[in-house]
TIVOKOL-622734 format. One line per 5 residues: number of its first residue (from 1); for each residue x, y, z of C-alpha. Coordinates in pm, 1 decimal. Layout:
residues N
NUM	X,Y,Z | ...
This chain:
residues 614
1	15012.4,11932.9,10224.1 | 14793.3,12122.9,9996.8 | 14912.9,12172.0,9640.0 | 15220.0,12330.3,9490.9 | 15278.5,12630.4,9270.6
6	15531.6,12896.6,9166.1 | 15641.5,13238.6,9275.9 | 15925.3,13476.0,9227.0 | 16225.7,13370.3,9037.0 | 16573.9,13426.9,8901.2
11	16677.2,13536.9,8556.9 | 16977.1,13503.7,8322.1 | 17108.3,13782.7,8097.6 | 17339.6,13660.2,7822.2 | 17507.3,13915.4,7607.9
16	17724.6,13798.7,7313.0 | 18030.7,13988.7,7195.5 | 18108.0,13733.9,6928.0 | 18092.5,13352.8,6877.2 | 17909.5,13074.2,7040.9
21	17885.8,12991.8,7410.8 | 18021.2,12674.6,7556.5 | 17809.8,12454.1,7799.4 | 17880.0,12415.7,8163.3 | 17989.3,12078.9,8293.5
26	17700.0,11903.4,8459.5 | 17903.0,11660.1,8668.2 | 17763.8,11339.2,8819.3 | 17427.2,11464.1,8935.0 | 17170.0,11713.8,8821.7
31	17102.9,11916.2,9152.0 | 17272.4,12253.1,9144.8 | 17138.7,12455.9,9443.9 | 16825.7,12520.0,9651.9 | 16692.7,12711.2,9936.9
36	16388.8,12661.3,10156.4 | 16191.7,12891.2,10375.8 | 15838.8,12930.7,10509.5 | 15579.9,13215.7,10586.1 | 15268.0,13188.9,10785.8
41	14969.7,13195.7,10546.9 | 14759.8,13501.5,10654.0 | 14491.0,13417.0,10397.5 | 14403.1,13077.7,10524.9 | 14460.3,13164.0,10888.7
46	14508.8,12911.2,11168.4 | 14829.1,12715.5,11175.8 | 14889.0,12714.6,10797.5 | 15224.9,12792.9,10644.6 | 15346.8,12818.0,10290.9
51	15682.2,12654.6,10209.3 | 15885.9,12790.8,9923.2 | 16169.0,12610.8,9758.6 | 16384.8,12772.8,9503.8 | 16597.8,12519.8,9320.1
56	16816.5,12486.3,9018.0 | 16885.3,12169.0,8806.9 | 17063.0,12026.7,8503.8 | 16826.1,12130.4,8211.7 | 16907.9,11830.4,7994.7
61	16857.8,11575.8,8276.7 | 16675.9,11284.2,8086.4 | 16378.4,11277.3,8328.6 | 16312.0,11643.4,8243.0 | 16270.6,11576.2,7858.9
66	15931.6,11671.5,7727.7 | 15705.2,11459.0,7492.4 | 15841.0,11657.7,7190.0 | 16194.2,11559.1,7305.6 | 16285.3,11925.3,7391.8
71	16385.9,12040.7,7740.6 | 16236.9,12296.6,7976.0 | 16239.9,12658.4,7918.1 | 16095.5,12959.3,8118.1 | 15726.8,12922.9,8183.2
76	15731.2,12531.9,8175.3 | 15630.5,12321.0,8477.2 | 15863.7,12029.4,8556.4 | 15791.6,11733.3,8782.2 | 16106.4,11690.7,8988.4
81	16281.8,11351.3,8947.2 | 16608.9,11199.2,9031.2 | 16824.9,10905.7,9135.0 | 16645.9,10962.6,9477.6 | 16324.5,11152.2,9412.8
86	16335.5,11506.5,9543.0 | 16106.2,11495.8,9852.2 | 15966.8,11743.0,10099.0 | 15910.1,11579.3,10439.7 | 15754.1,11709.0,10763.5
91	15610.8,11565.6,11091.6 | 15340.4,11696.4,11322.8 | 15346.8,11453.4,11623.9 | 15087.4,11659.1,11817.8 | 14808.7,11626.9,11572.1
96	14511.8,11408.3,11663.0 | 14616.6,11186.6,11388.8 | 14998.3,11218.8,11379.3 | 15109.6,11365.8,11058.6 | 15411.0,11222.5,10870.9
101	15420.4,11354.5,10519.2 | 15674.4,11282.8,10237.1 | 15563.7,11473.9,9929.7 | 15730.2,11345.7,9619.9 | 15512.2,11493.5,9342.2
106	15684.4,11829.6,9353.1 | 15650.9,12060.3,9057.1 | 15920.5,12318.2,8957.2 | 15778.9,12627.4,8793.2 | 16064.4,12736.1,8570.4
111	16155.0,13111.3,8602.1 | 16488.8,13117.4,8433.2 | 16699.6,12877.5,8205.4 | 17016.3,12867.6,8015.3 | 17077.2,12647.8,7711.5
116	17455.3,12732.2,7717.9 | 17490.2,12668.5,8081.5 | 17256.0,12369.7,8074.4 | 17047.8,12468.0,8374.9 | 16699.8,12561.3,8477.9
121	16585.9,12744.0,8798.6 | 16247.3,12771.9,8939.2 | 16010.9,12775.7,9243.5 | 15802.5,12515.6,9421.1 | 15542.0,12614.0,9685.2
126	15362.5,12383.4,9922.2 | 15086.4,12481.2,10174.2 | 15087.6,12279.1,10491.3 | 14840.5,12298.5,10797.5 | 14964.4,12197.8,11139.0
131	14785.4,12143.2,11469.3 | 14968.2,12420.4,11667.2 | 15235.0,12679.5,11669.4 | 15517.8,12430.6,11647.6 | 15807.4,12400.9,11626.6
136	15800.8,12170.9,11321.6 | 16080.7,12079.8,11080.1 | 16051.1,12040.4,10704.1 | 16330.9,11885.1,10494.4 | 16387.6,11888.6,10123.9
141	16617.4,11613.4,10016.4 | 16715.0,11393.5,9717.4 | 17001.7,11298.9,9499.4 | 17242.9,11380.9,9340.4 | 17464.8,11696.7,9346.6
146	17598.8,11817.7,9010.1 | 17974.3,11842.1,8962.7 | 18056.1,11622.7,9248.3 | 18194.5,11267.9,9183.9 | 17967.5,10984.1,9294.5
151	17600.0,10993.5,9390.9 | 17611.4,11259.7,9659.3 | 17272.9,11338.2,9806.0 | 17151.3,11687.4,9908.0 | 16940.1,11776.9,10205.8
156	16822.5,12124.2,10337.0 | 16566.7,12210.2,10605.0 | 16365.1,12477.4,10775.3 | 16217.3,12508.6,11117.4 | 15863.3,12646.6,11176.5
161	15802.7,12823.9,11508.0 | 15488.3,13033.2,11468.2 | 15507.6,13114.4,11838.9 | 15824.6,13331.8,11779.2 | 15784.1,13459.8,11424.6
166	15572.5,13458.6,11110.4 | 15847.9,13350.3,10867.2 | 16195.6,13207.9,10830.4 | 16471.5,13398.7,10640.0 | 16487.5,13360.0,10257.3
171	16858.6,13308.8,10183.3 | 16944.7,13460.6,9852.3 | 17096.4,13187.8,9617.6 | 17336.8,13264.5,9329.1 | 17310.7,13050.4,9023.3
176	17686.4,13022.3,8984.0 | 17945.0,13092.9,9251.8 | 18311.4,13084.9,9140.8 | 18568.3,13172.4,9396.4 | 18947.7,13133.3,9416.5
181	19107.5,12960.9,9708.9 | 19113.8,13207.3,9997.2 | 18840.1,13427.5,9850.1 | 18503.1,13523.9,10009.4 | 18152.7,13544.0,9896.7
186	17825.5,13635.0,10066.3 | 17484.3,13473.3,10091.5 | 17243.2,13756.4,10195.2 | 16920.5,13682.5,10373.7 | 16586.3,13871.7,10369.3
191	16215.6,13857.6,10444.2 | 16039.3,13607.3,10201.2 | 15866.0,13911.1,10053.9 | 16164.2,14145.6,10039.0 | 15962.8,14473.3,10052.3
196	15852.9,14393.0,10406.0 | 16055.0,14507.9,10696.2 | 16002.5,14527.8,11068.1 | 15722.4,14739.5,11210.1 | 15977.4,14986.5,11354.7
201	16114.3,15054.2,11002.6 | 16452.5,14906.5,11075.2 | 16612.1,14604.6,10935.7 | 16562.9,14237.3,11024.6 | 16853.9,14068.8,11196.5
206	16995.2,13733.6,11103.4 | 17267.8,13492.2,11218.9 | 17431.4,13241.9,10981.1 | 17556.2,12901.8,11066.1 | 17771.2,12669.4,10853.5
211	17661.2,12314.3,10800.3 | 17888.0,12014.1,10816.3 | 18051.1,11851.1,10526.0 | 18326.5,12068.7,10370.1 | 18653.1,12094.3,10573.9
216	18815.3,12442.6,10596.9 | 18517.2,12653.7,10475.5 | 18477.3,12958.1,10708.3 | 18177.4,13178.7,10792.3 | 18126.4,13527.4,10938.6
221	17806.7,13446.0,11131.2 | 17673.4,13800.7,11152.7 | 17728.2,13882.3,10789.1 | 17675.4,13568.0,10591.1 | 18022.5,13587.7,10435.6
226	18160.2,13248.2,10330.6 | 18539.5,13190.1,10295.3 | 18677.5,12929.5,10058.2 | 18977.0,12746.7,10215.3 | 19327.7,12809.2,10070.0
231	19361.7,12437.1,10041.3 | 19064.1,12399.8,9804.4 | 19142.6,12213.5,9488.9 | 19112.0,12416.5,9166.8 | 18832.4,12282.4,8954.5
236	18652.6,12112.3,9233.1 | 18298.7,12175.5,9355.4 | 18238.1,12244.2,9729.0 | 17877.0,12159.5,9818.8 | 17800.0,12377.5,10118.3
241	17495.6,12403.0,10341.1 | 17429.4,12723.6,10533.4 | 17157.0,12774.5,10794.0 | 17028.3,13124.9,10876.7 | 16848.5,13206.7,11203.4
246	16600.4,13485.0,11247.1 | 16691.4,13701.1,11548.9 | 16444.5,13896.8,11764.4 | 16470.4,14266.6,11859.6 | 16719.9,14193.9,12133.5
251	16948.2,14009.4,11893.3 | 16866.5,13655.2,12021.5 | 16773.9,13368.6,11789.6 | 16394.4,13292.9,11748.9 | 16290.2,12936.3,11689.6
256	16281.0,12990.2,11319.0 | 16558.0,12925.0,11065.1 | 16605.9,12807.9,10707.6 | 16891.8,12650.4,10496.3 | 17046.8,12687.3,10153.8
261	17251.1,12421.3,9965.3 | 17493.9,12591.5,9728.8 | 17774.1,12460.5,9505.3 | 18091.7,12657.5,9505.5 | 18325.7,12619.0,9192.4
266	18684.5,12654.8,9295.9 | 18869.8,12852.9,9015.3 | 19237.7,12913.4,8951.2 | 19419.4,13208.7,9115.6 | 19555.9,13462.5,8867.2
271	19534.3,13437.9,8490.4 | 19299.9,13652.5,8271.0 | 19035.5,13679.4,8536.7 | 18830.8,14001.3,8482.4 | 18833.3,14224.1,8789.6
276	18514.9,14370.9,8929.9 | 18570.2,14696.3,9109.0 | 18327.7,14844.9,9345.6 | 18023.7,15014.7,9184.0 | 18041.5,15383.4,9094.6
281	17858.2,15622.1,9327.6 | 17488.6,15711.9,9284.0 | 17379.2,16074.4,9262.2 | 17464.7,16278.0,9577.8 | 17102.9,16244.8,9686.7
286	17043.0,15878.1,9773.1 | 17408.2,15752.2,9832.0 | 17448.6,15573.0,10162.3 | 17798.1,15576.3,10291.8 | 17776.1,15267.2,10508.8
291	17952.8,15054.2,10232.3 | 18021.3,15107.7,9869.9 | 17781.2,14819.7,9787.2 | 17478.7,14951.2,9977.1 | 17247.6,15209.8,9837.1
296	16948.1,15387.5,9968.6 | 16703.4,15581.0,9746.4 | 16387.0,15772.0,9813.1 | 16056.9,15739.0,9612.1 | 16006.9,15998.1,9347.7
301	16378.1,16020.5,9242.1 | 16551.5,15786.8,9005.2 | 16886.3,15621.6,9038.1 | 17151.7,15470.6,8819.5 | 17426.9,15226.2,8949.4
306	17726.8,15134.5,8731.4 | 17947.5,14840.4,8793.2 | 18269.7,14844.0,8579.8 | 18429.2,14529.3,8437.8 | 18806.9,14528.1,8352.6
311	19009.8,14262.6,8163.9 | 18745.6,14144.7,7925.0 | 18908.3,14000.2,7610.4 | 18891.4,14231.4,7304.8 | 18660.6,14145.4,7000.6
316	18788.7,13889.6,6756.4 | 18864.7,13638.4,7027.0 | 18519.8,13480.0,6998.4 | 18438.0,13577.2,7352.1 | 18102.8,13634.8,7533.5
321	18013.6,13741.3,7883.5 | 17741.2,13572.5,8074.5 | 17582.2,13750.1,8363.8 | 17396.4,13540.5,8625.1 | 17169.0,13708.2,8878.8
326	16987.7,13587.6,9185.3 | 16656.5,13769.0,9184.1 | 16408.3,13910.6,8927.4 | 16431.3,14284.7,8956.3 | 16116.5,14502.4,8989.2
331	15964.7,14540.8,8643.2 | 16052.9,14911.2,8618.6 | 16422.5,14853.1,8686.2 | 16631.6,14828.9,8369.9 | 16948.5,14623.2,8348.7
336	17195.2,14652.7,8064.5 | 17539.8,14586.9,7965.0 | 17731.4,14863.8,7779.9 | 18074.2,14881.7,7610.2 | 18299.8,15190.1,7671.6
341	18287.2,15253.4,7302.0 | 18080.9,15102.3,7020.4 | 18211.8,14753.6,6900.0 | 18417.1,14693.6,7223.6 | 18344.2,14414.2,7475.7
346	18084.3,14518.4,7749.8 | 18271.7,14717.4,8013.5 | 17992.3,14805.3,8265.6 | 17666.7,14666.4,8404.0 | 17400.0,14930.7,8455.3
351	17104.9,14916.9,8683.1 | 16861.9,15206.9,8666.2 | 16519.3,15302.0,8787.7 | 16364.9,15613.5,8631.4 | 16137.2,15694.9,8926.3
356	16027.9,15465.9,9209.7 | 15689.5,15586.1,9334.6 | 15501.2,15549.5,9657.5 | 15422.2,15182.5,9691.1 | 15753.6,15083.9,9530.9
361	15942.6,15098.2,9869.0 | 16126.9,14768.6,9918.0 | 16470.2,14606.1,9981.7 | 16645.6,14442.0,9693.0 | 16936.1,14203.6,9750.5
366	17083.4,14190.3,9404.0 | 17366.0,13937.4,9361.1 | 17529.9,13845.1,9036.9 | 17834.2,13656.1,8889.8 | 17974.4,13670.9,8537.6
371	18171.5,13442.9,8308.5 | 18391.5,13493.3,8012.8 | 18289.7,13200.0,7791.6 | 18586.3,13110.2,7574.9 | 18862.2,13180.6,7835.8
376	18674.3,13006.3,8112.8 | 18742.7,13296.2,8346.1 | 18481.9,13384.7,8607.3 | 18425.9,13704.6,8805.0 | 18366.5,13643.3,9178.4
381	18009.6,13685.0,9292.5 | 17909.7,14042.4,9390.3 | 17608.5,14171.3,9580.4 | 17436.5,14508.7,9593.1 | 17185.7,14598.1,9861.9
386	16929.1,14858.7,9734.5 | 16664.1,14999.5,9968.0 | 16390.3,15211.6,9824.8 | 16237.7,15419.1,10099.0 | 15953.2,15678.5,10125.0
391	16056.2,16029.1,10056.4 | 16132.2,16206.0,10381.6 | 15981.3,16540.8,10499.2 | 16228.8,16824.9,10566.3 | 16479.4,16727.6,10832.5
396	16597.5,16962.5,11115.3 | 16972.3,17040.0,11096.0 | 16955.3,17276.3,11408.7 | 16923.3,17301.3,11688.9 | 17145.3,17006.9,11768.4
401	17073.8,17001.5,12123.1 | 16732.8,16899.1,12277.0 | 16727.8,17137.7,12569.6 | 16843.8,17483.6,12676.2 | 16879.6,17630.1,13027.9
406	16826.7,18006.0,13039.3 | 16857.1,18278.7,13291.9 | 16604.2,18553.6,13364.0 | 16718.5,18878.9,13199.3 | 16968.2,18724.5,12956.9
411	16895.7,18683.7,12592.5 | 16921.7,18337.7,12441.0 | 16870.8,18268.8,12070.1 | 16918.5,17972.6,11839.9 | 16859.8,17903.6,11475.6
416	16596.6,17653.1,11362.0 | 16729.9,17521.1,11018.7 | 16586.5,17248.0,10798.5 | 16693.8,17076.7,10476.3 | 16489.0,16864.4,10245.2
421	16718.9,16580.0,10127.5 | 16529.2,16571.3,9800.4 | 16694.5,16864.1,9642.6 | 16414.9,16936.4,9404.1 | 16152.4,16956.7,9684.5
426	16066.9,17296.4,9829.6 | 16030.2,17382.6,10201.2 | 15696.0,17554.6,10203.9 | 15652.6,17619.8,10573.5 | 15867.2,17654.6,10879.2
431	15744.2,17798.9,11206.4 | 15577.5,17712.7,11537.9 | 15396.2,17381.9,11545.7 | 15015.4,17417.5,11586.5 | 15023.8,17242.7,11927.2
436	15287.1,17476.9,12077.0 | 15281.4,17831.0,12198.2 | 15568.3,18076.1,12254.0 | 15665.3,18159.8,12615.4 | 15588.8,18511.0,12729.6
441	15832.2,18749.8,12581.7 | 15974.9,18500.4,12327.2 | 15961.7,18549.9,11954.6 | 16098.0,18409.8,11633.5 | 16197.4,18572.9,11298.1
446	15994.0,18509.6,10988.1 | 16125.6,18193.7,10817.8 | 16367.9,18241.3,10531.5 | 16274.9,17974.8,10270.2 | 16497.8,17898.1,9983.0
451	16429.9,17598.5,9770.2 | 16485.8,17283.6,9979.1 | 16616.8,17486.2,10284.4 | 16455.7,17700.1,10545.4 | 16575.7,17883.0,10857.4
456	16436.7,18105.0,11142.0 | 16582.6,18235.0,11471.8 | 16421.4,18190.8,11802.5 | 16487.8,18447.0,12073.3 | 16384.9,18470.7,12439.0
461	16475.6,18703.5,12734.1 | 16288.1,18528.0,13024.9 | 16095.4,18773.8,13242.0 | 16144.3,18792.8,13620.2 | 15826.8,18582.1,13647.7
466	15975.6,18300.1,13432.2 | 16219.5,18157.1,13689.5 | 16157.8,17777.5,13728.4 | 15994.4,17740.4,13390.0 | 16011.3,17408.7,13223.2
471	15854.4,17435.0,12880.3 | 15858.8,17245.4,12545.4 | 15862.2,17459.2,12222.4 | 15790.2,17266.6,11905.8 | 15857.2,17365.9,11546.9
476	15712.9,17230.1,11227.1 | 15833.5,17226.4,10867.9 | 15655.3,17117.8,10548.9 | 15754.6,17061.0,10193.8 | 15601.0,17078.4,9842.7
481	15670.3,16772.0,9633.5 | 15895.1,16837.7,9333.7 | 15751.3,16815.8,8980.6 | 15956.3,16496.4,8930.9 | 15680.3,16315.2,9128.5
486	15420.5,16390.6,8855.6 | 15133.6,16213.0,9042.3 | 15382.7,15991.0,9220.8 | 15312.8,16150.0,9551.8 | 15038.8,16398.9,9646.0
491	15036.9,16645.3,9931.2 | 15293.9,16792.4,10152.3 | 15497.0,16593.1,10410.1 | 15572.8,16756.3,10748.9 | 15813.8,16700.9,11040.1
496	15838.4,16836.1,11396.1 | 16115.3,16913.6,11633.6 | 16058.8,16992.9,12000.7 | 16302.7,17167.5,12228.9 | 16285.8,17167.1,12608.6
501	16350.3,17522.2,12754.8 | 16414.4,17566.8,13120.5 | 16472.9,17892.0,13319.2 | 16700.8,17866.1,13617.6 | 16522.4,17992.1,13926.0
506	16673.9,18246.9,14174.2 | 16919.6,18390.5,13910.7 | 16882.2,18719.3,13716.6 | 17133.1,18863.6,13471.5 | 17149.0,19248.7,13502.9
511	17068.4,19428.8,13180.4 | 17231.3,19742.9,13041.0 | 17183.4,20046.1,13271.6 | 16979.5,19854.1,13530.0 | 17048.8,19945.3,13895.3
516	16989.6,19721.5,14195.9 | 16678.6,19921.6,14281.4 | 16551.0,19855.2,13934.7 | 16604.8,19488.4,13968.5 | 16453.3,19480.5,14321.5
521	16130.7,19644.6,14185.9 | 16110.3,19357.7,13930.0 | 16095.9,19103.7,14202.0 | 15854.3,19293.8,14436.1 | 16121.3,19363.6,14701.2
526	16360.0,19649.6,14801.5 | 16722.3,19694.8,14713.0 | 16837.3,19632.4,15071.5 | 16676.7,19287.8,15071.9 | 16832.0,19208.0,14728.2
531	17174.6,19327.2,14837.0 | 17145.6,19097.0,15144.7 | 17098.8,18800.6,14901.8 | 17420.1,18892.5,14725.3 | 17681.9,18949.3,15004.7
536	17981.2,18945.4,14755.0 | 17863.4,19285.9,14615.6 | 18052.7,19564.3,14807.2 | 17925.9,19868.9,14619.8 | 17582.4,19778.2,14485.8
541	17514.5,20103.0,14292.9 | 17839.6,20086.3,14106.9 | 17883.4,19712.6,14053.8 | 17531.0,19642.5,13953.6 | 17449.4,19950.7,13769.8
546	17765.6,19970.3,13558.8 | 17872.2,19605.8,13512.9 | 17661.7,19452.0,13241.1 | 17598.0,19088.2,13282.2 | 17624.0,19069.3,13660.3
551	17437.4,18768.6,13796.9 | 17218.9,18842.3,14100.9 | 17062.5,18587.2,14326.7 | 16696.9,18665.8,14375.9 | 16636.6,18413.1,14657.0
556	16758.4,18098.5,14831.6 | 16690.2,17747.3,14701.6 | 16485.1,17551.1,14957.7 | 16439.5,17169.2,14931.0 | 16086.8,17050.0,15002.6
561	16062.7,16824.8,15308.8 | 15783.5,16574.5,15393.4 | 15463.0,16741.5,15501.0 | 15554.8,17093.1,15344.6 | 15301.4,17295.9,15175.5
566	15318.7,17650.9,15029.5 | 15158.9,17847.7,15313.8 | 15372.0,17668.8,15570.5 | 15704.6,17743.2,15361.9 | 15591.5,18114.5,15317.4
571	15524.4,18147.9,15698.3 | 15862.2,17985.5,15774.0 | 16056.5,18238.0,15556.7 | 15846.1,18547.4,15645.2 | 15717.6,18580.9,15289.2
576	15391.0,18531.2,15108.8 | 15227.5,18267.5,14894.5 | 15202.2,18523.7,14611.8 | 15570.0,18587.4,14621.3 | 15669.0,18218.0,14615.1
581	15444.7,18163.2,14314.4 | 15597.6,18463.3,14143.3 | 15952.6,18324.0,14193.3 | 15858.3,17974.0,14077.3 | 15675.7,17960.9,13746.2
586	15659.8,17582.1,13754.9 | 15432.0,17587.1,14061.2 | 15057.3,17541.8,14031.5 | 14779.1,17460.7,14277.0 | 14635.0,17581.9,14596.5
591	14807.9,17708.8,14911.0 | 14769.1,17374.5,15082.1 | 14866.3,17166.7,14781.6 | 15101.9,16880.8,14853.8 | 15451.8,16938.5,14714.3
596	15694.5,16681.4,14578.2 | 15944.2,16579.5,14845.5 | 16290.3,16660.2,14737.3 | 16199.7,16928.6,14487.4 | 16358.2,17269.1,14505.1
601	16180.6,17610.1,14536.3 | 16317.3,17954.0,14509.9 | 16229.3,18147.7,14823.1 | 16308.0,18519.0,14911.3 | 16310.8,18564.0,15295.4
606	16134.8,18885.7,15406.2 | 16088.1,19010.3,15755.9 | 15885.5,19306.2,15655.3 | 15558.9,19159.4,15530.8 | 15296.8,19412.3,15402.2
611	14943.6,19334.1,15470.3 | 14837.7,19372.1,15112.7 | 15078.0,19100.3,15000.7 | 14912.3,18832.5,15202.8
């Protein structure tokens, strides 16, 4: 193993209403929680992985005392010690010289600390080179767990399988979990570098698995929701271990997984426990309705999330509220506690980001818990999932169908409407895509652009020569970035929607004042021949000429057989190649071109072939 260092971290925000804060009981040991995961090291190449351990310990543990007799604070590097020295162990039996490493000189880079709570939290990283893709197991173990009677050891592991993935999930730890018997809390998982997602832009999939050791604890394996048993003893600490598997695109486990060891403090039911309602909604642009604790925001537009607290003791009681969070937020995100009125206890937690820009897109799993110091009351842990995504181009609202089937002679129209979800953006263009052309006789109205909306109408009356057409018409929309971007994004974004337009062969819809002779001339035949194709019409002059919308058959559908070619079919039905091509706009090629067996052609039989038609 090559070296150790620090990365990432957690933080503690403590806001005093009045008075001093009491310390947190350390119990018998000094280990509080830890997670371990790995990521393939792209810089060093080969079969090199970087292990990351995020762990938390009793701050005033004697072995952590510095030469000046003080104890660690943020920024310090601490050599991990214990009743059983914290150790990272791994084995590579396939190496030329079999590798069996137990690294005991592990340094903790302190990223957060609490004097009142008597804890430090930090990160340890270790680089390890293997002989192949794996799988390999690495275990972080030692002694002893804080708050649990006796010298109870801890142990968590991760499995490296570079053949199936480039990382194992990073389970999000929470510095303090307090839960009543029968209550739930969640342990979210994410990519080790949370801004990275799958190549398809979706979300990674995980499956949670509960380790052995605590009777009655339950787990929802597809959500990471842990349930505290109703029989749990108030005041006890439940040391749990949860394993999280990375799933592939089909939802099956890969060979990679990681674990977290977390202590759950069982608190009393009822009493003056502050309630934590769901967070209030974000602005209408950006709110994601999947759950009230999940938010989606686009670059260039700020957001503000408020979480209200209720039941906090009024001033004069010597109270304070501690807020513990799991991850350091991006530097531009502000986090604050505000009272409803000046001089009152804090009543809401506020997260805000003035304007995430391009490059700030990421996923944030933000979990926190809070404690009312003097009363000893704790708020159950809560998690928010915040996804910052790139600003989208205008999206097409209509048409909502992907294809239309038209008939010759009948007008078909549909609206093409777009909306830019960023209300301050402007739709700057809506029209035919550069790669597309309008069918003969089709048109669209000039686009009506109003702010972040645009609309046009496409219209087509297919000509008699359009039967059998199978076309794709594409539309494009562009936007102009709002002034809120202010160099946050340059240039317009565009989107495209394509619609398949097909024209039914052998069917024509009679238009106003058209006679059967008029229609016959459109299809290069005579009215008697056309009448013969429509035996249900008794009085062709009256029924066709004065009944708007009558549908006429302009031929018979013929299914192509093996060995058929156009000239042979024309000869069989007493018609011409020219006439078959006219009735089937989808046909191309020469007279002896091989046709697809089973395809259908529109054919108009004709016993009176004129020489000039051949």
